[in-house]
C-alpha positions in Angstrom: 49.5 106.8 182.8 46.7 109.3 182.7 44.2 108.5 180.0 40.7 109.9 179.6 37.4 108.2 179.5 35.2 110.0 177.0 31.5 109.4 176.7 30.0 108.8 173.3 28.7 112.0 171.6 26.2 112.3 168.8 25.1 115.4 166.9 21.9 115.9 165.0 21.2 119.1 163.2 18.6 120.3 160.7 19.0 123.6 158.8 17.1 125.5 156.1 18.5 128.1 153.7 17.0 130.9 151.6 19.2 132.9 149.4 20.4 133.9 145.9 22.9 132.2 143.7 24.8 133.5 140.7 26.6 131.4 138.1 29.0 132.4 135.3 31.7 131.0 133.0 34.5 133.6 132.4 36.9 131.1 130.8 36.1 128.2 128.5 35.8 125.0 130.7 35.7 126.9 134.0 32.2 127.4 135.6 32.0 129.3 138.9 29.2 130.2 141.3 28.5 132.1 144.5 25.7 131.9 146.9 24.6 134.3 149.7 22.0 132.8 152.0 20.2 133.2 155.3 20.5 129.9 157.1 18.3 128.8 160.1 19.0 126.2 162.7 15.8 124.2 162.9 16.6 121.7 165.6 19.1 123.5 167.9 22.1 121.5 169.0 22.5 121.3 172.7 24.6 118.6 174.2 26.8 117.9 177.2 30.4 116.5 176.8 31.5 114.4 179.7 35.0 112.9 180.4 37.0 111.6 183.3 40.5 110.2 184.0 40.9 106.5 184.2 42.8 107.0 187.5 39.9 108.9 189.0 36.7 107.6 187.2 34.3 109.1 189.8 35.5 112.7 189.1 33.5 113.5 186.0 34.3 116.7 184.1 31.6 118.1 181.8 30.7 121.2 179.8 27.6 122.3 177.9 27.8 123.0 174.2 24.6 124.7 173.3 23.4 126.1 170.0 20.1 127.8 169.9 17.7 128.0 167.0 19.0 131.0 165.2 19.3 132.6 161.8 22.7 133.6 160.4 24.4 134.2 157.0 26.4 131.8 154.8 28.5 132.6 151.8 29.5 129.8 149.5 31.6 130.0 146.4 33.1 127.4 144.1 34.1 126.3 140.6 34.1 123.3 138.3 37.1 123.0 136.0 37.0 120.7 133.0 40.4 118.9 132.9 39.8 116.7 129.9 36.8 114.9 128.3 34.8 113.4 131.1 37.0 114.6 134.0 36.2 117.6 136.2 37.9 119.2 139.3 35.3 120.7 141.7 36.1 123.2 144.5 33.8 124.7 147.1 34.5 127.1 150.0 31.9 128.1 152.6 31.8 130.4 155.6 29.1 131.6 158.0 28.8 135.1 159.5 26.7 136.5 162.3 26.5 133.2 164.0 26.6 133.2 167.8 29.1 130.8 169.4 31.6 130.7 166.5 31.6 130.6 162.8 31.8 127.6 160.5 34.3 127.4 157.6 34.6 124.6 155.1 36.6 123.7 152.0 35.9 120.8 149.6 37.9 119.5 146.7 36.5 116.8 144.4 37.4 115.0 141.3 34.7 113.6 139.0 35.4 111.2 136.1 32.9 109.7 133.7 33.6 106.5 131.8 
């Protein structure tokens, strides 16, 4: 059987943001927000991914994944919905734009309950 040997990979990144955020409550119990920000990679994120087949461990394949220190945009939007006294549903969606090497997208869903 062909199975890969994959080297351990770690990622460390630091970013900073500067932008504007707006908040509103159109419906009772629903609070929404949107953020438009410039985000800057402070540390860069260059790494090399290496792997080989267990049947040929001396043939090592690798590729570079590099991310330069750059500035790009990020749009984030979300809402907090009161379900009942002490319980809230939280949603957030985020997307980058103008980022070299691919965009980031994210979605979060949370439930908060106080006792």
